[in-house]
C-alpha positions as a Python dict, from the first residue, in 0.01 Angstrom:
ca = {
    (1, 'M'): (0, 0, 0),
    (2, 'Q'): (8, -131, 348),
    (3, 'L'): (356, -186, 316),
    (4, 'E'): (434, 158, 178),
    (5, 'Q'): (285, 318, 456),
    (6, 'Y'): (484, 91, 689),
    (7, 'L'): (785, 203, 531),
    (8, 'E'): (737, 561, 613),
    (9, 'R'): (791, 461, 957),
    (10, 'D'): (1021, 164, 974),
    (11, 'D'): (1254, -39, 758),
    (12, 'R'): (1278, -376, 905),
    (13, 'I'): (1152, -702, 751),
    (14, 'V'): (1174, -1070, 807),
    (15, 'L'): (1274, -1313, 537),
    (16, 'P'): (1254, -1706, 664),
    (17, 'L'): (1475, -1941, 502),
    (18, 'G'): (1369, -2302, 517),
    (19, 'S'): (1416, -2640, 327),
    (20, 'T'): (1178, -2896, 165),
    (21, 'E'): (1353, -3240, 259),
    (22, 'Q'): (1285, -3576, 445),
    (23, 'H'): (1259, -3529, 821),
    (24, 'A'): (1218, -3899, 908),
    (25, 'Y'): (852, -3924, 1067),
    (26, 'L'): (768, -3539, 1034),
    (27, 'S'): (674, -3314, 759),
    (28, 'L'): (870, -3261, 477),
    (29, 'E'): (785, -2921, 524),
    (30, 'T'): (932, -2898, 862),
    (31, 'D'): (1223, -2646, 832),
    (32, 'N'): (993, -2424, 622),
    (33, 'I'): (712, -2432, 908),
    (34, 'L'): (948, -2387, 1185),
    (35, 'A'): (1145, -2078, 1023),
    (36, 'E'): (832, -1893, 923),
    (37, 'R'): (629, -1976, 1235),
    (38, 'V'): (926, -1859, 1465),
    (39, 'S'): (954, -1530, 1257),
    (40, 'V'): (570, -1452, 1257),
    (41, 'E'): (549, -1510, 1634),
    (42, 'A'): (843, -1323, 1734),
    (43, 'A'): (772, -1014, 1454),
    (44, 'E'): (395, -976, 1508),
    (45, 'P'): (385, -795, 1840),
    (46, 'L'): (641, -552, 1683),
    (47, 'G'): (445, -494, 1370),
    (48, 'V'): (719, -591, 1144),
    (49, 'P'): (631, -796, 846),
    (50, 'V'): (723, -1128, 759),
    (51, 'L'): (795, -1268, 375),
    (52, 'P'): (661, -1630, 314),
    (53, 'V'): (934, -1866, 341),
    (54, 'L'): (1194, -1940, 96),
    (55, 'A'): (1094, -2304, 79),
    (56, 'Y'): (1374, -2472, -102),
    (57, 'G'): (1725, -2488, 5),
    (58, 'I'): (2094, -2669, 25),
    (59, 'T'): (2033, -3038, 76),
    (60, 'P'): (2203, -3225, -203),
    (61, 'L'): (2298, -3533, 59),
    (62, 'F'): (1912, -3628, 101),
    (63, 'A'): (1852, -3674, -268),
    (64, 'A'): (1792, -4051, -230),
    (65, 'Y'): (1475, -3961, -40),
    (66, 'A'): (1189, -3848, -231),
    (67, 'G'): (1052, -3520, -182),
    (68, 'S'): (1367, -3353, -109),
    (69, 'P'): (1489, -3129, -373),
    (70, 'T'): (1804, -2931, -357),
    (71, 'L'): (1905, -2596, -507),
    (72, 'R'): (2294, -2560, -601),
    (73, 'A'): (2466, -2357, -358),
    (74, 'E'): (2554, -2098, -640),
    (75, 'T'): (2206, -2081, -731),
    (76, 'Y'): (2074, -2041, -363),
    (77, 'L'): (2340, -1787, -271),
    (78, 'A'): (2247, -1592, -573),
    (79, 'V'): (1841, -1595, -484),
    (80, 'V'): (1931, -1489, -129),
    (81, 'R'): (2142, -1202, -274),
    (82, 'E'): (1890, -1073, -528),
    (83, 'L'): (1611, -1078, -250),
    (84, 'L'): (1844, -857, -66),
    (85, 'D'): (1892, -641, -304),
    (86, 'S'): (1538, -599, -429),
    (87, 'L'): (1403, -538, -57),
    (88, 'Y'): (1660, -266, -55),
    (89, 'V'): (1553, -89, -355),
    (90, 'Q'): (1210, -87, -223),
    (91, 'G'): (1312, 82, 73),
    (92, 'F'): (1403, -205, 338),
    (93, 'R'): (1724, -152, 510),
    (94, 'R'): (1730, -413, 762),
    (95, 'T'): (1642, -762, 676),
    (96, 'L'): (1646, -1034, 934),
    (97, 'L'): (1704, -1393, 766),
    (98, 'V'): (1568, -1631, 1021),
    (99, 'N'): (1696, -1985, 894),
    (100, 'G'): (1570, -2295, 967),
    (101, 'H'): (1806, -2537, 810),
    (102, 'G'): (2189, -2601, 865),
    (103, 'G'): (2270, -2639, 505),
    (104, 'N'): (2185, -2299, 432),
    (105, 'A'): (2462, -2162, 655),
    (106, 'P'): (2667, -2028, 336),
    (107, 'A'): (2393, -1743, 316),
    (108, 'R'): (2572, -1619, 641),
    (109, 'Q'): (2859, -1501, 425),
    (110, 'V'): (2631, -1367, 153),
    (111, 'A'): (2463, -1139, 437),
    (112, 'S'): (2829, -990, 560),
    (113, 'E'): (2922, -962, 182),
    (114, 'W'): (2601, -788, 117),
    (115, 'M'): (2634, -520, 413),
    (116, 'A'): (2980, -463, 273),
    (117, 'D'): (2817, -310, -37),
    (118, 'H'): (2548, -114, 151),
    (119, 'D'): (2677, 110, 405),
    (120, 'D'): (2328, 191, 492),
    (121, 'G'): (2210, -163, 504),
    (122, 'R'): (2174, -427, 764),
    (123, 'A'): (2152, -806, 687),
    (124, 'I'): (2118, -1054, 1002),
    (125, 'F'): (2147, -1407, 955),
    (126, 'H'): (2033, -1618, 1228),
    (127, 'D'): (1984, -1975, 1263),
    (128, 'W'): (1694, -1977, 1535),
    (129, 'W'): (1753, -2318, 1680),
    (130, 'I'): (2100, -2269, 1808),
    (131, 'G'): (2074, -1920, 1947),
    (132, 'P'): (2231, -1919, 2296),
    (133, 'R'): (1940, -1907, 2487),
    (134, 'T'): (1758, -2169, 2261),
    (135, 'A'): (2058, -2412, 2297),
    (136, 'E'): (2081, -2375, 2673),
    (137, 'V'): (1736, -2505, 2690),
    (138, 'V'): (1775, -2803, 2439),
    (139, 'R'): (2110, -2873, 2628),
    (140, 'A'): (1918, -2910, 2975),
    (141, 'L'): (1671, -3146, 2797),
    (142, 'E'): (1873, -3363, 2560),
    (143, 'P'): (2107, -3341, 2258),
    (144, 'A'): (1920, -3255, 1948),
    (145, 'A'): (1976, -3358, 1593),
    (146, 'H'): (1815, -3364, 1266),
    (147, 'A'): (1448, -3517, 1253),
    (148, 'S'): (1467, -3572, 1641),
    (149, 'W'): (1242, -3442, 1932),
    (150, 'M'): (1390, -3115, 1868),
    (151, 'E'): (1178, -3053, 1547),
    (152, 'N'): (891, -3238, 1675),
    (153, 'F'): (643, -3003, 1766),
    (154, 'P'): (262, -2999, 1729),
    (155, 'W'): (276, -2838, 1390),
    (156, 'T'): (524, -3046, 1221),
    (157, 'R'): (350, -3370, 1308),
    (158, 'L'): (165, -3571, 1049),
    (159, 'D'): (-174, -3722, 1132),
    (160, 'G'): (-185, -4097, 1152),
    (161, 'V'): (220, -4165, 1182),
    (162, 'A'): (330, -4349, 1468),
    (163, 'L'): (680, -4256, 1600),
    (164, 'P'): (917, -4528, 1709),
    (165, 'P'): (884, -4528, 2095),
    (166, 'E'): (1250, -4581, 2156),
    (167, 'P'): (1528, -4319, 2093),
    (168, 'K'): (1765, -4416, 1798),
    (169, 'P'): (2133, -4434, 1884),
    (170, 'P'): (2322, -4101, 1779),
    (171, 'L'): (2471, -4096, 1431),
    (172, 'D'): (2838, -4101, 1422),
    (173, 'F'): (2940, -3815, 1193),
    (174, 'E'): (3247, -3955, 1112),
    (175, 'E'): (3050, -4226, 897),
    (176, 'M'): (2888, -3946, 716),
    (177, 'R'): (3209, -3839, 595),
    (178, 'G'): (3239, -3890, 198),
    (179, 'R'): (2917, -4077, 156),
    (180, 'G'): (2680, -3986, -160),
    (181, 'P'): (2294, -3983, -120),
    (182, 'R'): (2243, -4328, -163),
    (183, 'A'): (2520, -4427, 96),
    (184, 'L'): (2404, -4162, 351),
    (185, 'R'): (2050, -4330, 308),
    (186, 'E'): (2194, -4664, 385),
    (187, 'L'): (2326, -4542, 679),
    (188, 'L'): (2053, -4323, 825),
    (189, 'G'): (1757, -4544, 734),
    (190, 'D'): (1459, -4344, 839),
    (191, 'G'): (1648, -4013, 831),
    (192, 'S'): (1669, -3937, 1170),
    (193, 'F'): (2025, -3845, 1314),
    (194, 'G'): (1945, -3966, 1624),
    (195, 'G'): (1798, -3937, 1987),
    (196, 'S'): (1452, -3917, 2120),
    (197, 'Y'): (1183, -3901, 1846),
    (198, 'Q'): (942, -3672, 2089),
    (199, 'R'): (959, -3535, 2418),
    (200, 'D'): (664, -3423, 2627),
    (201, 'D'): (488, -3096, 2466),
    (202, 'D'): (585, -2883, 2777),
    (203, 'E'): (945, -2935, 2714),
    (204, 'V'): (967, -2864, 2329),
    (205, 'L'): (723, -2541, 2404),
    (206, 'R'): (1007, -2433, 2633),
    (207, 'V'): (1251, -2457, 2355),
    (208, 'W'): (1015, -2266, 2112),
    (209, 'Q'): (927, -2005, 2318),
    (210, 'A'): (1294, -1931, 2390),
    (211, 'G'): (1350, -1941, 2013),
    (212, 'V'): (1067, -1675, 1954),
    (213, 'E'): (1206, -1453, 2189),
    (214, 'E'): (1568, -1446, 2075),
    (215, 'V'): (1424, -1372, 1706),
    (216, 'R'): (1223, -1091, 1879),
    (217, 'T'): (1513, -967, 2062),
    (218, 'L'): (1726, -936, 1739),
    (219, 'L'): (1463, -744, 1564),
    (220, 'E'): (1443, -493, 1865),
    (221, 'T'): (1818, -465, 1918),
    (222, 'G'): (2046, -673, 1707),
    (223, 'W'): (2111, -409, 1430),
    (224, 'G'): (2452, -306, 1594),
    (225, 'D'): (2489, 73, 1584),
    (226, 'G'): (2141, 136, 1524),
    (227, 'P'): (1895, 196, 1248),
    (228, 'P'): (2086, 306, 936),
    (229, 'S'): (2032, 642, 844),
}
């Protein structure tokens, strides 16, 4: 009932996209936690509703790590498309897809194709951690990688888990080429792609704030030629 009242004055909604997968010494929920939390913090001051995160994504190469289930690409893309269709039928015309997992990138094309079929609809796909302002803050600190300091926030840490004190050598991505899940696990070991495992909280929270502000800006002004009629 509250959403029906909301739709009388606004048609925006946020759908966070995540993945349940290994993150070295961090939570398996890291991508889910970050995508949903950055969405909520960005949208709440605007009164825009945020759906629960889509907690499973495309992550086949982590299959050798327990607790890292994956969807087939065609399944995942169909789910995203059907969610956009369902929200549209209910009256939502502007959907912001806030993505927290690089493997979900093919859904960007789904958003574009969906808009081609809905002249009065908008669907924005946004990788929250590599938006221009967020990436600028990251570059000023240290290159970031999967399961490194960049994803190590107070809300993604696990109680009682000690992190290695020294940085891990950066991953040579050429070595990943052609490796299946088991061979990739042999290469990655703990699962981190390299770099510092943790930085001071004041530094990572500057990254976080930039991410929140970019999502909020998209909600406010990112709809191109304005609200659909």
